[in-house]
N, C-alpha and C positions, 0 to 999 in steps of 0.2 A: 494703347487702350486694352481692355481685358481680352484675354485669349479666348477663341472659340474652337470648336472641334476641328475646323479646317484651316486654322491659322497656326503657323509654327512658332511665331513670336508674339508675346503679349506683355503689356505693361500696365500696372495699376498703381495709383497713388491714393493713399488714404490720409486724411487729416483728422487727427485724434481718433483714429480707428474707423472713420466713416469715409467711404468712397464717394466721389462726386463725378458721375458719368458725364454730366453736362460740361465739365471742364475740358474733356478731351477734344471736343469740337473747336474749342478756342485755343488750344495749345499750339504754339508755333515752333518752339525749340525746347529740347530736353537734353541737357548736357551734364555728364557725370565726370568728376575729377577725383580719382582715387590716389591718395597719398597716405601711405601707412604711417610715416613718421610724423606728419602734421595734421592728419585727419582728412576725411573725404568731404566733398561738397557736391551739391546738385543745384543746377540753375534751371528753373522752369520759367519759360517766357510764354505769356498768355496775352492774346489780343482780346481786349474787353470792349464790348459795344454798349453804349448807353441805353438804358431802358427808357420806355415812353414817359415814365414819371420823373425822369431826370436822374435817377439813381444809377449806380454802377454795380453790376453783378460781381460777386466774389470778393471785391475789395472791402465791402462793408460787413462781411461775414466773420464772426468771431473765430471760427475754426481756421481761418486763413490769416490770422493776425500774427504778430511777432511772438516768437517762442512757443508756438503751437507745435505739437508732435506731428511729424510727417513720416510715413512709411512707404517706401517705394519697392514694389515687388515685380520681378521679371519672371516670365514663364517662357521656357524654350522647350517645345514639345510637351513631354510629360513632366519635365523637371521645373520646379518652382523654387525660387531663391529670393531672399530679401536683399536688394541692392543697397538700400540706404534706410537707416532708422535714426532720425535726428530731429532737429528743430529749425524753424524758420528764423534766421538771424537778420536778414535784410529784405526789404521790399522797395523796389525802385519802380516808380511810375512815371512815364513820360508821354507826351503828346505824339501823335502821328499825323502825317499829311491827310489821312482820311478823316472825314467828318464824323464826329461823335464816336471816336475810337481812341482808346488808350492802350499802350503796351506796358504790361506789368511783369517785372522780373522778380521771382521769388528765389532767394538763396537759402538753401538748407544745409546746415552743418551737422556732422554726425555727433554721436553722444560723447565722443572723446573731448570735444570742445567744451561741453558742459562740465566734464570731469575736472577740467583745469581751472574753473572759475572760483571755486570756494576753498580757501585754505582751512585746514583742520588741524587740531592738536588733540590727539587721541592715543590712549594706551590700549593696545590689543592684548587680551589676557594671555598668560602663559598656557601652553598646550596647543595653541593654534599655529599651524604651519603657514608658510608664505602662501601655499596653494589654497588653504582654507580661507585665509584673509582675502585673497584675490577673488575667489568664488563668491564670498559674501558681499563684496563691494560691487562686483559686476552684475550679479543677479538681484541685488537689493534695490530698494527705492533710492533715488528717483529714476535710476537707469533702466532697470528691468530688462536686461539683456540676457541672451543665452551665453553660457560660459564654456569655453574649451580650455581645460586645465591640463597641465602636464600630469600624466598618470604614473610616471616613474621618476619621482624627484630624487636628487642626490641625498645620500645619507650624511647627517652631520655628526655622527659618532654617538656616544652614549651619554652625552651631556644632558642635563635637565633642560627642558625647553624654557626659554626666558620670554618675558613680555616684549612685545614689539611696539615701539613708539612711532607714531605717525606725526610728522611735522610738514605741512604743505598740503596741496590739493590731492585728491584721489588719483589724478593722472600722474603727478610727480611721484607719489608714493608707490603706485603700482609699477612704474618704470624703474624705480630704485630697487624694489623687491625683485623684479625680473633681472636687473643687472647683477644683483648678488647671486642669483641662481644660474646665471648664464642663459637666461631665457630672453624672449622678446614679448612685449605687450603692445597690442594694437587692437583697434575696433574696426571691423569690416562687416558692413551690413548690419544685421541685428545680433552679432556675436562678438564677444570680447575674448581675445586669445591671450593666454598666459602660459607659454610653453617654450620648449626648445625650438630653435629655427628649423624649419622643414626644408631640407636640402635635397631630398630624394624624390620630390614630386615631379609632376609633368612639366618640362621646360616650356617657356613661352615660345610660341610659334615664330618663325622667321619674319622679320619686318619686310614688308613689300611696299615700297614707295614709288609712285609714278609707274604703276604696274597694271594699268587698265582696270578691269573689273575686279582683279585680285588685290587691289590696293587696300591695305589695312592700316596704313600710317599716312596721314595727310600732312603733318608738319614734322620735319626732322631737322634739328639744329645741332651742328658740330662746332665746338668752340675750343681752340687751342690757345692756352696762355703760356707763352714762352718767357714771361717775366717772373714767373713764380720762383721763390728761393730754392736753391739747389743744395745748400749746405749751411750749417750753423757753426759759428766761431765764437768762442769765449776768450776774452782778453782781459788782462789785468797788468798793473804796473808793480814790479817788485820794489817794496819800500826801501830795501837795503842797497840794491844795485842800480835802481832807477831804470832798468830795462823793461821793455814790454814783453810779456809772456802771452802768447796766443796759442790756443788749442782748438783744432778742428774737430768738433764734436761728432761729425759724420764719419770720421776715419779713425781718430785716435781712441775713441771710446767704443768702437766696434758696432756703431749704429749703421743701419742701412742708409745709403745715400738718398736724398730727396730727389724726386723726379725719376721716372723710369722710361720715358719716351725717347725717341731718337733726337727730338729737339733738345733735350737736356744733355744727352750723352755726348753731343758734339761740342759742348762748351767746356773749356778748361781755362787755366790761367794763361795759357799761351795763345788762345784764340782771340780774334779781334774784339769779340764781345765776351768779356769774362763772365763766369757764372755769378748769378745773384746770390749774395751772402747775407745772412741774418746774424747780427751781433747780439748775442744773448747777454743778459745783464749779469748773470752769475756763472762762474766756471762750472763745468760738469762735475758730477760726483766722482769720488775716487773709484778706481777700478778695484776688482777683487784682490789683485796682487798688491796694489798700493795700500789697501785697507789692512791686509795681513801684515805688511811691512810696518805700517803705523802702529798696530797693536803690539808687535814684537819689540818695538823700540823702548818700551817701558821696562825699567829695572824692577821686577817684582820680588827681588830679594830684600828690598827695603820697604818699610811702612809707607814712605812717601810715594814710592813707585807703585805700590799696590793701591793706594788711594787714587793716584792719577789713572791707573788702568781701569778701576771701577767707574770713574767718571767718564772715561773715553768710551767704555762699553755702553753706558747709558745714552751717550750722544749718538753712537753708531748703530746700536741694535734697537733702541727704543725710539730714536728720532727726537729726543728731548732737546730743548733749548738750554743754553748755558744757565740762565736764571732758574729754570725749572730744576736742573740738577743741583744748583747751589741751595735751593729751598727745600730739598728733601729732608725728612726727619725719619728717625728710626721707627716711629709708630705708623709711618706711611707704608711700610713693607709688611705684607701679610705672608709669612713664610709658609704656612700650611696650605693656603689657597694659591700661592705663587702669583700674587697680584701686587701691583704698585699703585698707590693712590696719589694722584697729582692734585695739589690744592691751588697753587699759584700758576695759572696758565695764561697765555696771551688772550684767549677768549673770555677769561674770568669765569670759566666753568670748570668744576672739578671733573677729573677723568680717572677711569680705572683701567689700567693697562695690564696685560699678562706679563709675567716675569719669566723670561727664558732661563734655562738652567745655568748657562754660563754667566749671565748677569747676576743671578742670585748667588752663585758661588763667589763671584768677585766682591759683591757687597757684604756677604757673610764674612769673608776673609778680612775685609777692611774693618768691619765692626769688631772682630776679635782683636785687631790691633789697637783700636780705640780703647776698648775695655782694659787692655793690658798696659796702656800708657798712663801718663800722669793726668790725663783729662778724663779719668774714670767718672761716669755719670753724665757726660755730655750727651744730649739727645740728638744732636745733629749728625746726620750720616756723613755729609760733606760740608 
């Protein structure tokens, strides 16, 4: 309930900005669950006694209905902080053994839940940085939150700012923008945070379980899963020799082994319980040495070798599919802007890719061979 001068701790709950002091006398339980990744929730359990006229207090009030705004404020000494600013998502009413009494549980979700409900398709104008867009969404309607935005964003070079396209809900969009910047986005209390992870803050105090009056943790669960996969193996059958070729992706490709506990360290192929293995569908990618050897295998002293080398670079450096490489035309290459326009893609959407210098040189060399050959005037690059 609200703090007074001689009280060190206080709690106030406002429904649509209006506080209801009479509700505190009926409150039985107030539980807060904070989850930055999935959103926080508040469960308010209220014992409701029937009025003389047969009506039930609080339950019939519009301010305490579904999707009404709820603000929970905590006061500790002289410090005041908003613990939750969200909406009522669930109301559970049940009978009790006592006569003329009901138990009502109000579940309140924070604003991040509302951010993920409505998908949007919007083009944000050029000139707006990711930080500007995040601030406008967080502080604007219908959220009306405070915004803590990164004040020292990374520089993107001297390129002209481009328009940013939003496809999806505001929550998905803000998390995607944060991922591109190396930030994190979450809502805590009445503030939306769009910034770099804070790693130098005050650490959480030590957990004290079954420690008498100093206990600060009532439920502690420790779960060990010894069946989790420890390595990934890719296997294929050589069509010429008929032999099975298997590659351990966790060792042959330089990846760190899966599982770091003593439970997994004691399991190998010679142990009674062999390590759990995941069979991946595709072989792992070529290593850097294998990729260099592959590109050196082309005879670039001949026009055919130069063509194959240009195709291989498009596959390796740009990640194009075989059909996309075969569909390239000369007009798809913008030599001055160093871009490549893909018309036929798997998703049936045109794409514009940057053209690395080595790929541009290989394509240019092949084009010169085409123009000097008997197929002069052919517009297909490959």
